C-alpha positions, 0 to 999 in steps of 0.5 A: 472513487475517481482519485482511486482510479487515478492512482491505479492508472499511475501505478503499474502491475507490480504496484497493483500487487502491493495495493491488493496486499494492503487491501487484503491485509487491512483490519476491517474494524480499523482499516490498519495494515501493520506490516513493514515495507520488507514484509510487504515486499516479501509477501508480494514478490516485489522490490522494497523500492516498489513498495515504497513508491506504491505507498508514496503514490497512494498517500499522495492521492489521499488513499492511505496514510502511512505511519511509522511504529506500531499503534499502541 
């Protein structure tokens, strides 16, 4: 929990919207969110660079593991 709080402090309000989107769209069974950065940006109303920065920060804190491509 401490690393999640630390990451939240590092991200701002716009980035918090991205985090909340990821949490709300995750598949509870697999913990996966299947969406492009563009889709996340459009859904949250933030810039794609903000989405990328948020994903990078969350990954650095080992909260998420970004993947490319569609799982098969």
